[in-house]
C-alpha positions in Angstrom: 0.1 -0.3 -0.2 1.2 3.3 -1.0 1.2 6.3 1.7 -0.1 9.7 0.9 3.1 11.6 0.2 2.5 15.2 1.4 3.2 16.9 -1.8 1.1 18.7 -5.0 -0.9 15.7 -5.9 -4.1 15.5 -3.8 -7.0 14.4 -6.1 -7.0 14.3 -10.4 -10.1 13.9 -12.3 -10.1 13.3 -16.3 -12.1 15.8 -17.9 -12.3 16.5 -21.8 -9.5 14.1 -21.8 -7.4 16.1 -19.7 -5.7 15.4 -16.4 -7.0 18.3 -14.1 -6.0 18.4 -10.6 -3.3 20.3 -8.2 0.0 19.6 -9.2 -0.8 18.9 -13.1 0.5 21.2 -15.5 -0.3 21.0 -19.7 2.1 21.2 -22.7 0.8 20.6 -25.6 3.2 18.0 -27.7 3.3 18.5 -31.7 4.4 15.0 -31.6 0.8 13.1 -31.4 -2.1 12.4 -34.0 -5.4 10.5 -34.0 -5.9 7.3 -32.7 -7.4 4.9 -35.6 -10.9 5.2 -35.7 -12.9 3.1 -33.5 -9.7 2.0 -31.6 -10.3 1.5 -27.7 -8.2 2.5 -25.0 -7.5 -1.0 -22.9 -4.0 -0.6 -22.0 -1.5 1.6 -19.4 2.4 1.4 -20.5 4.9 2.7 -17.7 8.1 3.9 -18.8 10.9 5.9 -17.8 13.4 8.7 -18.7 16.2 10.8 -17.8 17.9 13.8 -19.7 20.5 13.5 -19.9 20.9 10.1 -18.7 20.9 9.0 -15.4 20.7 12.8 -14.5 17.1 14.6 -13.0 15.4 18.2 -12.9 15.6 21.0 -15.5 13.6 20.8 -18.5 15.1 18.5 -20.9 12.6 16.2 -21.0 9.7 18.5 -21.7 12.0 20.0 -24.3 12.2 16.7 -26.3 8.3 16.1 -26.2 7.8 19.5 -27.4 10.7 19.1 -30.0 12.5 21.9 -28.6 15.7 20.0 -27.4 18.7 22.1 -28.4 21.1 19.2 -29.9 24.4 21.7 -28.2 23.0 21.6 -24.9 24.8 18.2 -23.7 26.5 16.1 -26.1 24.1 13.4 -25.9 21.1 15.2 -27.2 22.9 15.5 -30.9 21.7 11.8 -30.7 18.2 12.5 -30.1 17.0 15.9 -31.0 15.6 14.9 -33.9 13.2 12.3 -32.3 9.5 12.6 -32.4 8.5 11.0 -29.3 5.9 12.1 -26.7 4.0 10.6 -23.6 0.5 11.4 -22.5 1.9 11.9 -19.2 5.6 12.8 -17.4 5.6 12.6 -13.8 8.5 14.2 -12.1 11.0 13.3 -9.0 8.8 15.6 -7.1 5.5 13.4 -8.1 4.1 16.6 -9.9 2.3 15.6 -13.6 2.6 17.5 -16.7 0.4 16.5 -19.8 1.6 16.8 -23.1 -1.3 14.7 -25.2 -4.9 14.4 -24.6 -5.9 10.8 -23.8 -8.0 10.5 -26.9 -4.9 10.9 -29.1 -2.1 9.1 -30.1 0.7 9.8 -28.5 4.0 8.2 -29.8 5.6 6.8 -26.9 5.9 2.7 -27.5 7.7 2.6 -31.1 7.7 -0.7 -32.0 5.6 -2.7 -29.9 3.1 -5.6 -29.5 0.8 -6.7 -26.6 -1.7 -9.6 -26.8 -1.0 -10.3 -30.5 -1.9 -6.9 -31.0 0.7 -4.5 -33.1 1.2 -0.8 -32.6 0.7 -0.4 -29.1 0.6 3.6 -29.3 -3.0 3.0 -30.8 -4.5 1.6 -28.1 -2.7 2.8 -25.2 -1.7 5.8 -22.8 2.1 6.2 -21.8 3.4 7.8 -18.6 6.6 8.3 -18.3 8.3 8.0 -15.0 11.3 10.6 -14.5 14.0 7.9 -13.4 16.0 5.5 -14.5 16.1 1.3 -14.7 18.3 1.0 -11.7 17.9 4.0 -9.4 14.7 3.7 -7.2 11.7 5.8 -7.7 10.0 8.4 -5.4 6.9 8.0 -3.2 5.9 10.7 -4.5 6.2 9.2 -7.9 4.3 6.0 -6.5 1.4 8.2 -4.9 0.5 10.3 -8.3 1.3 7.0 -10.2 -1.7 5.7 -8.3 -3.9 8.3 -8.1 -3.8 9.0 -12.2 -3.6 5.2 -12.5 -7.3 4.8 -10.0 -8.5 8.4 -12.1 -7.7 6.4 -15.7 -9.0 2.8 -14.4 -12.6 4.9 -14.0 -12.3 6.7 -17.2 -10.9 3.6 -19.7 -12.9 0.8 -17.7 -11.6 -1.6 -20.4 -7.6 -0.7 -18.9 -7.4 -3.1 -15.6 -4.7 -4.0 -13.5 -3.9 -6.9 -15.9 -3.8 -4.8 -18.6 -1.1 -2.2 -16.9 2.8 -3.0 -18.6 6.0 -1.9 -18.5 7.6 -0.6 -22.1 9.9 -3.8 -21.2 6.6 -5.9 -21.4 6.1 -4.8 -25.1 9.3 -4.5 -26.6 11.3 -7.0 -24.9 14.6 -6.9 -26.2 14.6 -3.4 -27.4 13.3 -1.6 -24.4 14.1 -2.4 -20.5 12.3 0.6 -18.5 10.6 0.6 -16.2 13.4 -1.5 -15.1 14.2 -3.6 -12.0 14.4 -0.7 -10.0 10.5 -0.2 -10.2 8.3 -1.9 -7.5 5.5 -3.5 -9.4 4.0 -5.5 -6.7 3.9 -2.0 -4.3 2.3 0.0 -7.6 -0.3 -2.7 -8.4 -1.2 -3.2 -4.7 -1.9 0.6 -4.1 -4.9 -0.1 -6.8 
């Protein structure tokens, strides 16, 4: 069970495909498009990201998702600044949340992927990025915000059930490893 963490998130709700609540910011990514017609949203994918790798804080993740990452700001960025990627949500280390893509739109988070025989998981999933790495523990504030957000998503999208919550590593094995061994699946799922 996840204890309530003092922090920015206390309650969220989904209204017009946006997450509304204290501690939630909105920044619209150009890296999104329409979902295939009548494609139900029935999968939640958990990811991690840190920019530069293994470093936290700053605005680099947001800049990547907004197509504004300066390739000269860090040597690593010249390799990734051209990427067209996004997620529906980012949960920062302090538990604050940034929404980049409305839930009814397709975010570009999963890449080449497959779940239960269906390819292209972006078509039917919601992607949440945790600011973190495979091998550094996530914060209590992140687990709490993830719990609150997931509960709102389960209410809004009843086809997403606890057994339809996966990591990027599960839908792109061999290509992706996140959220990695530092993510406590048992803790997270028990909180739901």
